[in-house]
Steps between C-alpha positions, in 0.01 A plus 500: 500500500442131564689319236300174564152640436283302256424826334833492321395184321185659372643838403597482121696819546794295634554374142497844360771597748708202429451542115602864509802467723614193303491683164695796663755252629533364157665817394732501801667181357467631148712803578739297708635324192379716210840663421659166385327474171553872405872506592615557133237769447614687819868471411428643151245772615726640781850417355581356836682199640419200720617660821250797467235264380548270803489813727175615336339164535628465857320812616164325488633262777668764714179714526297187539697375786542826691132578515377165631476599870326821406243309280425246772432782748274685263311190418394483859430870535316594182402160368636293203258642244646853519855382515459270194302773310731798578818305443375365174449858373872550580592191310295630203689834508827302502377308179435826325824666606697184390327503160577875450863483631744683280804342660604230752474740788133569442434130429662425838267753665209330332612158613546621861152644501356160359683317779366750763149456366482122471671460835163601645311198378605173664490587869163679486372204275584247772322730745199522284483112460541454879191728547274323246600132529494252772831371662475160337456678155787753546787280376309388199411859401861605543611220280265610237616857541865382440394309190328809359818699563714245320256502211593863465861396473414268221319775307817718554690266275370396159181709498688812597774430244224474232340823615836685513584372143144584375427849671837583639598488855395857584151453375475175686584675825249768438232234454608327825484840680148550380387157614651572843315819535183308433584236748575765773153651455330167501683425831393827657142507378388133481662330798468516879746441769270296734184301485387694807657831620784414746443591857684818591833447691612763755869518504671666802793730408742256651398225267485710179741392232849617558441572863487143628824393678371139489472510122858639471620225733331238286665638187838492660438142618412389147804673356722337763393153393753301299220295339350818370814603322557150355148502353540865374832403328354200334198704379739774380718261299243261346229753409760751396666265245182349350316839446833651362505217244133497423440880515809638333752257335321176399365623175814658359720208634279260305515711197876490518560133585231354263508768230120544505269795471366690805137364487630135493742575784227656705284187456787296659534758778133453575578156631637652823170648619314194368713291717435717799124460448564124518746483768353723772163310555669171431775525769248653747279205448787250505648610836146516665368169350808295593622696812837559340763700694503846348872554557590187324253571225654851461850340468389265242330787309817721513712218394305442177483882448884514528545219259262675252727809502815285458350336194397831357844660560742216400289286249272763329676445161431120523148524639345668199136622495340204663760468780494869593124486495507222757752690710288811508179293593696328779617845623141621514360187676778519758450869558122441561595216748754718660264787566218288648741286713707802628203674620384178667830492684456866609166404646650200686799680656314823592282562806142576405494828667777638278439317182355807323789713613744246391340461162494877458870538581591192275301601191741769378793248470408341178442832327829643617652178361356561150607863513857415594540209249353700215759771534808280563411266218452793277847635590658156427338498158626842423842402584487216247357718226245454234493292192280692256169590671539244784756402758755217454454150634807540706350805663180324583705207642702725726176680623331170569803361679458790748129386541615137553754602771211661703273203436761259645538720810113475541510125464764471761304735740194290462673222706505749789133536514312343798345147442201557731295777663548469878776755513337799333611850400333694767 
């Protein structure tokens, strides 16, 4: 297919494709952080502890991360429409299982199935956008897609807390599952993969996936790059800590430190995804508009992010509602800037012919980070013990200190990133 044909500009179906995949992607982020506001409900319903709850929540990220290479391969082989549609049905089944779960084990299985299902959305969505939009529109549409995803994270805070309080968390997940089934059939029945049927490609046996020695050599070359592992470690630590906070512990932490109700605490937690929506396009525009060095920009972003965590850990009692609100907003803004800037660095230091391969190998790192941090912080909280229905301030402080340690390592590693692109990972 010719991605530069004027036909794409005249075909209104491209907006149908973008709208549908954006709405589906909305629920990817929704599920990513949805457990935070229902932590008290889950602790009561399953008579469980923070370690088990952290493990349950982390399963989303393990399944999501492990399947990314397969999802990318199938997006090329059977088309993004089928991958998004079929995987969304899996996510819906996970919602129903989670809502019916009689214990933490079945809830974990439901959470794992949700992670497996929503893991088949982002990569095929990018593939679909590349088929329907020109190259000079691609970055804009990806930015809009990310904004839609973070809107899902916003809705997973206060609106979800209200729904859980009004209808119960089980009924809320049944409703989400029903909506997801509808979106899956809309994707399968009302969207197309291409403006024109793609030209058939004949693959020789020697070049088929898994049989290409050259492909394996490229994988080994990427994995042998020190720059790759620096970027992966930074992505692991920064994304892992912010989503662990936003998606699991922010709401109960705010309830503990401020003595507020869940819905109000979830409103404050909503400031993180709001900040991401602001920060991602702003820093992307800033670095392009003023030709700022991406490595130095990243160092500045991570410095501010580190200071925000220090403020939350050591001065939370003095900051009050207004101060903590500002800290959460700054965390969100710097996270958005971190994501857009780090991917820009990846593009700069990676040869064009292996950029896709490098991105695919890198993409699991942040989700493994979330999975690990959610479990270990839950274990730290359990060791500190509960005070009533929530965990103690000292427990949260110890868990967050563990996050801060990882963040400082990421900040120090950022100084090891290359300043310019001549020497590329190739």
